[in-house]
C-alpha positions as semicolon CSV with decimal commas, in nm:
position;residue;x (nm);y (nm);z (nm)
1;X;17,965;8,529;5,405
2;X;17,873;8,179;5,522
3;X;17,783;8,070;5,168
4;X;18,107;8,213;5,030
5;X;18,306;8,030;5,298
6;X;18,127;7,702;5,232
7;X;18,230;7,730;4,867
8;X;18,594;7,742;4,983
9;X;18,572;7,444;5,218
10;X;18,734;7,214;4,960
11;X;19,028;7,454;4,919
12;X;19,094;7,494;5,290
13;X;19,013;7,254;5,568
14;X;18,836;7,453;5,837
15;X;18,559;7,437;6,092
16;X;18,300;7,711;6,079
17;X;18,128;7,827;6,395
18;X;17,850;8,081;6,350
19;X;17,797;8,301;6,655
20;X;17,507;8,543;6,692
21;X;17,678;8,865;6,803
22;X;17,344;9,002;6,926
23;X;17,326;8,727;7,191
24;X;17,643;8,845;7,368
25;X;17,672;9,203;7,497
26;X;18,052;9,205;7,482
27;X;18,057;9,076;7,124
28;X;17,785;9,318;7,022
29;X;17,981;9,609;7,165
30;X;18,302;9,497;6,993
31;X;18,169;9,379;6,654
32;X;17,813;9,511;6,629
33;X;17,884;9,753;6,346
34;X;18,118;9,508;6,166
35;X;17,875;9,216;6,131
36;X;17,931;8,984;5,967
37;X;18,286;8,948;6,090
38;X;18,519;8,656;6,022
39;X;18,766;8,558;6,291
40;X;19,032;8,291;6,288
41;X;19,196;8,198;6,617
42;X;19,075;8,529;6,763
43;X;19,223;8,730;6,476
44;X;18,990;8,941;6,262
45;X;19,026;8,833;5,900
46;X;18,758;9,049;5,739
47;X;18,416;9,199;5,794
48;X;18,102;9,292;5,594
49;X;18,202;9,069;5,299
50;X;18,440;8,780;5,254
51;X;18,778;8,913;5,145
52;X;18,948;8,626;4,956
53;X;19,288;8,800;4,965
54;X;19,271;8,841;5,343
55;X;19,155;8,479;5,379
56;X;19,442;8,354;5,163
57;X;19,688;8,558;5,372
58;X;19,541;8,417;5,694
59;X;19,575;8,056;5,580
60;X;19,923;8,118;5,439
61;X;20,033;8,232;5,786
62;X;19,887;7,937;5,976
63;X;19,974;7,654;5,739
């Protein structure tokens, strides 16, 4: 998912923070089976694979 997001960096201006869910018990409990998960401002955008439609919808709502 990180590589797919990096390819979209020129389309959208964003900062990417990679967090290891296994290092935080609360995150592991919440997202452990959904990893990788993409969040934006605390909102789940997609999980397992990058969903370009969901990402477009997210940016359309914040821009």
